[in-house]
N, C-alpha and C positions, 0 to 999 in steps of 0.2 A: 112508874113501873111499866115496863114494856112486856106484854104477854104475847105468846106465840102458840098457835095450834095448827094442826094439820089433820085432814081427813084421810082415812085409810080404809081399804076394802079387804075382806078376807072371807072366802066361801059364802058369797051372797050376804055378807054381814058387814055393815058399815061400823067401823070402830073409830071413835074419836078419842084421840089421846090428848089429854089436857094435863099440862104440868102446872101444879100449884105449889109453889115453895114459899114459905113464909118462915122466918123473916128474911130470906134471901132476896136480893134484888137482881133483876135481869140486866146483863150488860150487852145482850144481843141474842139472836136466835140461831146464829150460825156457830158451828164448832170453831174453836180457835186452835192455832197451831203452836202457841206458846205453852211451855210447861212451867208452871210456877213452882217455886220451892215451897211446898206446903206439906202439912201433916194433917191427917184426919184420924180421929178416934171415934169408933162407933160402939154403942151398946147393942141392944137388940134391934133386929130387923123383923118386922111383923106384917102380916096381912090382916086387913080389917074391912068391915062392911061400912064403917063410918068413922069420922074423926071430929074432934071438937074445934073450937075457934083457934086453939093453939097448935093444931095439927096433931094432937095426941089421939091415938086410936081409942075409940069408945066401944067398939064391937069387934073384938078379935074373932077371926074365923079362918078355917083352912078349907072349907067346902062351901060352895055357892050354887044357887040354882041358875039356870040360863036367864031367868028373868031379873036377876040382880042388875040394878042400874049402873052401879059404880063399884069398882074394887080398888082399894087403897093399899099402898105399901108405905110403911112409916119406918124410918131409921132414927133411932135415938142417937143424935150426934153429940158426943161429949166435947169434941173440939174440931173445928173446921178453920183452917188458916185462910187468910185473904188470898184470892186468886184460885182457890180450889174449884175444879170443874166437876160437876156431877150430872149424870143422866141415868135413866132406868131403861133396861132392855127387857122386853116381854116376849116370851115364847109360849107356844101351845103344842104339846106332844113333840117337842124338839124343833118345831118350825117357827121361825121368827114371826112375831106379830108386828112389833115395831120397837124402835128406840126413840125415847122421848127427846125433846129439845133439851140441849145441855144448858145448865145454868152455871153462873160463876159467882162465887162469894165475893162481894165487894168489900167485906171487912171480915175480921175474925168473929167466929160464933162459938159459944160455949153452952152446953146443956140445952139444946134445942131439938125440935122434931123436924125432920126433912120428909116431906110427903109428896109422893107421885100418885096419880090415879088414872085408871083406865075406865072410860065410859063405854057402855054397850051401845050398839046401834039399834035401829028399830027392830031387828030380829033377835036381839039379846046376845048373850055370850054363847059361843059354840062350846058344847061339852068337851072336856078333855083335861089333861094334866098340864098345868101352867107353871112357869117359873119366871120370876122377875129378879134381875140381877142389877145391882148398882154398878155404874161405870164411873170410876174416879180417876180424873186426869188421864183418861184414855185407857185405863187398865181395869180388868174385872175386879169387882169388890164383893161385898156380902150378897147372898141371894136367899130367896125364900120360895117355897112351893105352895100351890093350892090347887084345888080341883073344882071344876064346874061339872055338875051332873044333875 
């Protein structure tokens, strides 16, 4: 498995966006320009303070303190076709925070959890209203909101 991460700064805060998808396999860290013939069916998209070993949310939340170390978004994926590209786009008060590295499904998946998470830097998360939206094959997908205060 190839992993990719990037460091980002925002208002004197270092945000490290780490993408952790299991059981997805990485085919590369760069966006691809091919558009696979795929279908995706999602159940719930939730925000959580923690996940278990199967990426299932264990502590659902919609409000976090600035000292929270990690914030997770979990999509219940009922069906993901091979070649499907998924990323997560994070914003705070309408301002982009970052778009995660895109992952590509190397096979079909059924009834699995897709998890992305955002780690706080040394100064923690900036207070505000956040939104995370999945980007599926380059198009906007489901989204969820949470608050840091």
